[in-house]
N, C-alpha and C positions, 0 to 999 in steps of 0.2 A: 366540313370545313366552311369557313366564312371567307369569301374572296372579295377583294377590292379590285376594281377594274385597273387601277393605276399600278397594282402589283402583279398583274397577270403574267407579264413577261418574266418576272422573277420566279414565279411558280414553275414555269416551264423549265427554267434552268435547274431548279431544285430537283424536280421529278426526274430529269434526265441525267443526273449525276451517274457516273458509271464505274465499270470495272476494267475497261481497256484503257490504253494510253496511246497518245500520238505526241511524240516529243515529251514535253513535261506537263501537258494538259490532260486531264481525265476525259475520256470519251465513253459514252454508254455502249453496252453490248446489244441493246435493242431499243427502238424508239417507235413512236406513233406519229404519222404525218397525215393530215387531212388535206383537203383541197386548198386551204388557206395557209398551210405551213405546219410546223410542229405543233402537236396538241398533246397535253399531258394525259388525257383521259381516253381518247378514241382516235382511230385513224388507221391508215395503211401500215402494216407491220414492216419494219426495216431492221435488219440485223447488221452489226458491224463485224467485219471479218478482215484479218490480215494473214496472208499465207498464199500458197500456190493455188491457182485455179485449175480447171480441168485440162488446160493446155500446158501446165507447168510453169506459167508466169507468176511472179509474186505480185499480188494485188492487195490493196488496203482501201476500205471505204464502206459505205452503206449499200446494202443489197436487199431487194424485195423477196417476198415469200409467195410461192404459188399456192392456190387454194385447193389443190387436189388433196382429198382426205382431211381438209381443214375442218375442225369441229370445236366444240366447247372446251374439251380438255386441253387442246393446243392453246386456245385463247386464255384459259386459266393460268397456264404456265407463264405466258407473256405478262399478264397483269400482276401476278405475284413477283415476277422478276423486276417490275417497275415499282414495286412497293405498295400495291393495292391489295385489298383483301381477296377479291375474286373477280371473275369475268362477268360482265353483264350481257355479252353476246359475241358470237363469232360471225364474221361477214365475208362475203364472197364476191367474185366478179367485179373487183375494183370498186366496191361500194363507196370508198372514200377517195376515189380518183386513182388513175393509173400512174405508176411510177415511171421514172426515166432511167434509173440505174439498172445494171444487169440483175437478172433473177438469180438469187443465191441458193435458195432451198426449195425442194419439191417433195411431195409425198411425206409430209411431216406426220409422225404418229406418236403423240405424247400419251403417256398413261395418266397424267395429271399430277404426279408427285415430283416431277423433275424441278430442279432449282432454276434452270435456264432453258430457253428454247433450243439452244445449240446442243443440249444434252439429250434431246429426244431423238428417236430414230428418224432418219430421212435418207434419201437416195445418195447423198453425197453433194459436196459443194459444187454448184454450177451445173449439176446434172439434172436436166428437166426437159419437158416437152411443152412448155407453157408460153403464153404471151402475157403482156402487161394487162390485158383485159381480164386476167384471172388472178390479180393480186389479192392476197388475203388481208383482212382487217379485223380489228377487235374494238369493243367498247368495254372499259373497265368499270367495276363497281367502286365508286369513290367514297362510299359510306363505311365507316368503321367505328361503331359506338364505343369500343374499348379505348380508343385514343382521342375521340372528339371531345371538345369542351363545348357543351350545349349552352346556348344563350337562355337564361331564365326568362320565361314568358308567363304572363298572367293576364286576366281579364279585369278591367276596371270600369267604373261607371256603368254597371250592368243594367241592361234593360230587362234581362231575365237571367236564369241560371246558365243559359247556354248562348246568350247574345250580349256582347259587351265590347268596349273599346280595348284594343290590344296594347299592352305595355310590355317592353323588354328592359332588361337590366344590362347596363354597360358601364364598367368601371365603377361599380357600386351605386349607380344612379338609375332610377326607374324613369322611363319616359315613353312617349307615344311615337308612332311611325307616320311620317308624312304620306298620306294616301295619294297625293298627286304625282308621286314619283315611284310607284311600284306597279308590278303586273297584277293581273286579275286572279291569280291562283293562290294568293297568300292565305286566304281563308281556309282552304283545305289543309295547307301545311301547318298553320297555327293550331287548328282544331285537332289535327293528328297528334301534335306534340302535347296537347292538353288532355289527350285520352279519349277523344271522340272520333268515330270512324270517318266522318266527313264534315265539311263546312263550306260556307260561301261568304263572299264579301258582301257587306250590307251597310246600312246607314242607321244612325241612332234615330229612334222615333219617339223618345220620351223627353219630358222637360228636364229630368234629373241629369241627363248627359248632353245637354245642349252645348255647354262650354267646358273647356278643359284648361286648367290652370297650371299644368306641369310643363315640362320641356319636351321638345321634339328631339328624340335621340338619334333617329336615322332617317335618311332619305335615299330612295333609289333601290329598294329591295326588288329583285327580279326572281320570281319563283315560277317553276314550270308546273307545279302541282305534284311532281314525282318525289319531291324531297321528303326526308324523314322528319326534319326539324327546321326551324327558321334559320338556324346557323348554317344550313346547307345551301341556302339561296345566295345569289350574287348580291353584293351591296356596293353602291357607288360612294356614299358619304356617311361618315359618322358625325354625330352632333356633339354637344347639344346646340340647337339652333333656337334663338330667342328673338328673331328679327321681327316678330309680330307683337312684341310687347309682353310676351309671357301668357297671353290668353288666346285660345284658338277655338274656332268653330269646329265642332266635331265632324262636319261634312268634309273637312280637309284631312281627317285622321283615319287610320285603319280601324275598321269596325267589322267584326265577324259574327256570324250566326252559325253555331255548331249543331250537328245532328244530336238527337237525344242520346243520353248515356245508356249503357246496358242495364238490364234488370238488376236490382240490388240484392240478388241472392245467388249463391253458387249453383252451377248446373248440377242436376242429379241424374243418376242412372235409372233407367226404367226397370221395373221388376221383370225377371226373366222366367218366372214360374207361370205356366199357363193356368188360366181359370178353368175349372172343371177337372174331372178325375179320370178321363178316358184314355189319355195318352201321356207318355212321359214328358216331363218338362224339358224345354230346350231353349237355347238362346241363339242358335245359329241364324245368321242373316239379319239380325236386328241391330239397329244402330241408335244410340242415344242422340239427342238433339243439342249437343253443345254448340255447334256452329249453325249458321243460318242457311247453309247451302246444302241442297239435297244430293248433289252429285258427289261431293267430297265431304264426308262427315269428319270433323276434326275435333281434337281436344288437346289440352295441355295438362301434363301430369308431372308431379314431383316438385312443383313450385309452392310458394306460400299462398297463392290464390289462383283463380281461374284465368288470370291475365298473364301467367308465366309458367314455364315448365318445358318438359320434353314433348316434342310434337309427335302425336300419334293420329293415324287416320284409320277409319273403319273400312275394311276391304271384305267384300262378300265372295271373293273368289275361292275356288276349291283348294288352292294351295295352302291357305291359312284358316280354312273352316269358318270364315266370317268373323274374325276377331280383330281387336285393336292392334295396330302394327306401328312400331316406331320408325321414323324416317331416317334414312342414312344422311349424313351431313355432306356428302359429295355434291357439289354444286349448290350448296345452301347459301343464299345471298340475302342482302338487306331488303331488296325489292320483294322477294318471295315472302320474307317475314312480315313485311308491311301488309301484304295482301291477306295473310293469315290473321293478323291482329284485327284488321278491319272486318273480316268475316266473322270473327268472334265477338264483334261489337265494341272493340276498343280502338285506340288511336294507332299510330304507327309503332314500329318496333323500337323500343328504347335500347335494347341490346340483343345481339345475335350471338348464339353460342354453338360451338362445335365440340366434339370430343365428349359427349354424354355429360355435360355440365350438371344436369339435374338428375343424375343417376341413370342406370341402365334399364331398358325395357325388357320385355320378355317376348318369346316367339321369334319369328323372322324379323330381321332388320331390312326393310324394303328399300330398294334403290329407285328413286324417282328424281329427275331434275326438272325443276319448275322454271320456265323462262318467263319472268315477269318484267314489266317495264316501269312499274311504280305507280301507275294510275288505276290499277285493278282494285275492285272492292271485294272480290272473293278469289280464292286460289284457282277455281275452275276456269276463270277467265284467262289464266296464264297458259302458255303452251307447255305441255307435259311430255317429257321423254321418259319412257319406261325402259330401264336397262337391267331389270331383273333384280333378284335378291342375292345373287352370288357375289362374293368379294367384299362384303361390308360386314363389320362385326359390331357387337353391342357397345364397344368403346367409341364408336363413330356415329353417334346419334345427334340429331339436330335439336336445338332448344332456342327459346326466345323469351324475352320479357317485353311486354307491350306497355305503352303509355296508357295509364288509366285515369279517369276523372278523379279529382279530389273527393274523398269521402266526407260528406257533410252530415254530421250526426251530433248527438249530445257529447260534449267534450269529455275525454277520459285521458288519464296520464299515469305514469309511474313515478313515484317519489321514493326518496332514499335509495336511489339507484346504486347498484354495484355491478361490476363486470364479472360474469360467471359463465363457464361453458361456452365460450365463443359467442357471447350475447349479453343482454342486459337483464337485470332482475330488479324488482322493486314492489312496493305496495301500490295497490290500485286505488285511484281517486277519481271521483266523478264530480262534475260541477253542477251546482244548482244555478241555472241561468237567472232565476228570479232574484235570488240573493247575491248572485255573482260570487259564490263561495265554493271552495273545494272541500270534499268530505271523503274520508276513508270509507271503504266498503267492507262490511262484515262478510265473513266467509260462509254465508248461507248457501250451501250446495256448490261451493266453488271448487272446480277441478280442472282436469286437462282440457275438456271441451271448451270451457270458458277461456282458458289461457290461449288456446289456438286462435280463437276469434280476436282476443284483445291484441295479441302480438301482430296478427295480420292487419288489424285496423291501424295500429301505430307504425306500421312498416318496420317492425323490429325482427322480422324473420318468422320462424316457426315457434309455436308454443311448446316448450319442453316440459313444463310442470306448472300446476296450479294447486296451491295448498294453503293451509292456515298458518299464520305466524303472528306472534305477539308484536304489537307496534311499539315504536320507540316512545319514550316518556312524553315527548312533545305532542303526541296525537292521542291522548287517552279519552277524550270526550267528543271529538269532532268526527262523527261517523254517521253513516246511513245504512239501513238494512234493505238490501235489494237481493232478491233471488233470481238469478239468470238461468233459464233453462235453454241450453244451447246444444245443438247437434255437433258443433265443431266446424261446420261448413259455412256458416254465416260470414258475411264480409265485415260486419261491425256488431258491437254489442246490442245496439238498438234493434237489430234484426231478430234477436233472441226473445223468446217469451220471458217477461220479467214481471215480478211483483215487488213493489216497494212496501214493505210491511210497516215501517215507521221511521221517523228520524228522531234521534235522541239527543237532547242537550244542544240543539242547534238554535241559535238566536233568532234567525229570520223565520223559517218555517211557513212562509206564505204560500208556497206551491203545494206542499203536502203537509197536512196537519197531523199532529201526533195521534197515532192510533188508526189512521186511515190507510186503506189499500188504494192503489191506483185505479182498480176497476170498481171502486165504490163500496166494497165490502169492508165493514169496520171490525177491527179486532180490539180487544181490551188493551189500552195503552199501558206501557211500562216505561220506566225511566232509569235503567241501569246506567252506570257511568263507564261501561265498556261493553264490547261485544261478548256474547256468551262464551265463545271459544277463542276466536282470534280474528285477524284481519286478512283480507284476500292478498295473497302474495303470488306473483307470477314470474316465471323464468322463461326468457326468450333465447333463441339460439339461431345461428345461421346454418347449422348442419344437423341432420337427423338420419337415423337408419331408415330403411324401407324393406320390410320382410315380404317375400313373395314365395308362396308354396309352389313346388314344381309339379304341375298337373300331368306332364308327360311321364315323369317317374312314377307318379301315383297310378297312372293307367297301366304301365308295364308291370308293376308289382301286384296288381289286382288280378291279372289274367291267369288264375289258377283255381284249384278246388278249395272249398272251405276247409279249414283246419279243425280236426276233431281232437279234443283234449278232455282230460278228466279234471274236475275241480280239485281233487286231492293232490294232484301233481303240481299245482300252481298256487300255493298258499299265500305267497307275497302279493301276487296280482289280485287275489280275492281280498286281501287286507286293504289294498289301496283302491278298492272299488272299481276295478277294471272289467268286471263282469256285470251282467244285468242283475237286478235285485233278486230275481228268482233263484240265482245261484247260491245265495246265502243259506238256503234250506239244506243244501247238500255239502256244507262245509266239511272238509276233511275226508270226503268219500271218493273212492277211486272207481266206483261202479256207475257214476253219472257223467255223461259226456256233454260237453258244450261245443257248439258249432261257431267257429270264429272266422270272420272275414279279415284276413291279415293284409297289410299293405305297408309300403315304405313311405315315410314322410321326409322329403328333402326340402329344406327351407333356405332360400337364398337371401342375402342382404344386398339389395341393389341401391341402397342409399349412399350417403356421403359421410356417415359416422358409424362407429361400431354399435351393435345392439348388445346391451348389457342388462342383466336383471335389475328390476326396479328396487329390490331389497339388497342392502349390503350383506356381505358374506356372513357376518355374525348373526343375521336373522334368518338364514336359510334353515329349513326344517330337516332334521335327521330322521331317516326311516330305518329302524333297526332290522327289519326283516330283509330288505334288499341291501342294507348296510351302505347307504349312500345318502348324500344331501340332495334336497330338492331346491334349486334356485327359483323355480316356478312350481306351484302346486298344479297348475293347469296351463302349460305352455301352448298346448293344442287341444281343442275339443272337436270330437267327431260326432256328426249327426247322420242318421239315416232317415230319410223322409220318403213318403210315398208320392204318388203322382198328384195327390191333392195338396201336397205341402205339409202333411201331418207327420210329426216325428214318431217313428216306430221304435227306435232304439238309439242309444247314445253311448259314447265313450270319451275318455280323455287321456292325455299323456302328460305326466309330470316331467319337468326338465331336470333329470339327474345329471346330465352331462351335455351342456350346451357348449359346443366347440366348433372350430374350423375343421370340418371333415375334409373339405377340398376347396380350392380357390380357382377362380376363372383366370384365363390367360390375360396378360397385359393389363394389369390394374393393381392398385395397392390392396393388401400388402404383398410384397414380393414372396413371402412365405407365411405359413399359418402362424397365428399368434396365440389364440385361445385354445387351451386344452384342459382336460379334467384329470390329468395324472398327478397333480400336486396334492398336497395335504388339504383337508377340509373342502374337498370338491374341486380343487384346482382353481384356475382362472377361467371363468366361464363367460361366454359371449360369442358373437359372430362378427368377424371383421368385414370391412367393406369388400364387396365382390367375392365373398366366400359363402359357403353353404354348410349347414348343420344337417346331418342325415341320421334318422332313426330307422334302422333296417327292420324288415317285417319279421325277423326271428327274435325280436326283443320283446320282453314282457310288456303288456298293455298296448302294443302296437297293433290294435285290432278293434273291431266292434263285435259284440256278442249277438249273433243272429239266431240263437236257439229258439226264441219265442216269436220270431218274425215269420209270418206266413209267406208262401211262395208268391212271387210277383216281381214287378218292375219298381226300382227304387233309385234314389240318388244319394250318393255318399258325399257329405260336406266335410271339408277339412278347414277349420277356422283357427288361424295362427294368431297368437297374442290376443286371445278372444275377449279379455276384459279391458283391452286397450290401456293397460297400466303403463306401458312404455310408449312414448310419443314416436310417431313415424311421419315421414313426409307425405305418405299416401296410404290411407287406411282402406281404400276401395279395392286393393289387390291382395288382401290378406286371406281370401277364401278361395279354395280350389274345390272342384266337384268332379264326380264321375257318375254318369248314369249307367246302371247295370241291371241285369236280370238275375234273380236268385231262385233256383229250383230245388233247393235242399242240399244237404251235406254231401251227396254222392254225385252231384252234377257240377260241371265246370261253371264258374262265374262268367257270364257273358257281358263284357264291358262294351258300351256303345259309344259314348261321347264324354270327353273330359275337357276342362278349361277352367278359367277364372270366373267367379261369380261376384260382380261388384254390388249386387243388390241384396245380398243375403242378410236377413234379419233373423236372429235366433227365435224359434217358436217358443211358446209357453210350455213349461215342463209339466205336461199333464199326464204323461204315461207313467205307469207304476214301475216299469222296468228301467227307467233312466237311471244312470249312475250318479253318485254324488260327486260334486266338484266344489272346489273352494270358491 
């Protein structure tokens, strides 16, 4: 909120509007009082009560609360009752001064979900053994990004990319801030809002920014350095002020120097296969380096970029085997989110989310309450209360969107935009800065990876699709041939490897000559009047699915003996390539046995949109032997690799029935939607928070181990392997289990299972690998 000193008394009155009445005037049921009087944000807790006291007399008035058993959850109830988002702290021993009215409540025990303090358990009205030196107090969290109107902030008269004059917008006008009337912490706040982890107040040191010809918009900003944005600071006066004739020396104006922005690439996961071949590969106890703090390794998942998502931290404790753990949203505050964003190299938190806004995580949802004050640079500087993992579910996970620096790159845009699938779609254009002209991009290698990067760069959400499409008639000759090689994790297209093959029919052509490559290699020029196939078309969306294989279900289903079958008894599986190549020689024979490692594959959709096949139903493939349609020819691919990472056998599972086998509690949809019982394969897909299961007694739900020597191996389950359907997070599509195989008559020894974010499919060099589409 943005406060003016002259309206402060009015704010107190607004915050303390209430639910009780005295005569005809409304009276609040709880209030905060500090040493100087009523305070809307912090103070000694006083409750309003009208009724009999412990002596039977009828009383009415404000009464204090004793601090016995007073904790964060009690404070959280008070703050929410007053209309704030959460509590910033619980205080004891008359921290805000001792009260003078009788003590009304003692031994208060709130669970944190009550609507009023009076609804919590306590010993009874006026039953206590306390003195006023034990009065309880709270400080409330005043930030709520969902309802705040942020003041637009920008840097002008820049001395460098991160040092410049501060301008804010008020009533449609941009102007500067009078430096003579504000506190010393404005630099940290402004830089945080601009996407930088820290900043300091500075002075202009270049000739370009010696004088400023605009207006002074504001005087008297008072920031403590704990604020999320400039609009959270106190302000004495709005402008504009032009009492100096409209020209100001910049020594009188707010000028900041921000810390360096984060590296312009998305963080990557480390490989978790050990080098060498002596021991099984493992990933326990190893943490990627998304955050800069070694004590608490953090990452954000499920967002459009590394600056937003579901908060997860890496815990090496025995209870979760050293895996990434989503954080419960109990006690999740703006100050905690600010510390996390700064630790990850960004600014303050633009928005704080509860209720698994970015989709659900996997494994345990761990309960930690971080007591931050707003001035921390890393989360480990906050006080941490560990309250265990019981009592919190996957629909209660914390998320955040951090302020990020503006992306400075070669300009790109979408033209001929249309609204589609909860997002925008259009043709891709890039600008030639030399000619100051925009050009269509040919579809040279254009696909989903490029679409993900472009939508991220334009802040249009997730890339849903990238494909070729004929352009409209007004763009037949104005195009450029650029081949972008993207992984999909880049923050902007300029981060991708790219080759500009030529520009055709462009009048300027000063930057890139016809027939030249950017790297200097020349190709024979051609001058067609259109792209060979079409033009790059991109579809962006706000919601996508997120498939996650169930590693625990995989482990349970593998703990058995190998299954011995004859090839002649499974002709359909042989036809679909579910055995190793060597089985083809024994086609139709019942005297040849194969040794199969069977398992169940359960795939959950933890995203925010349903997962549906990439092909429409009329293009699904009919298999006459099994007599069903395949919506995916390879929905899942199975790899078995040795301790050196070499593939020894392979299998795949076509999706003949992609449906909602079961759904998790408390989440959409209320009941299953997709099923395969209709005509032509039914309505196939996986709804949000539902799972599709292929049991281990189904054809092709195995890998053929017949030709594999005894030893230690890793089974890899790769879901949506060709990434033909876009997801919010592709790093959680692979599950693994390490196991020991000693032949068909010995039980499979399963050792460790989990998710493998670093898996890359090996080259298919083994003769026994099965064919997949």
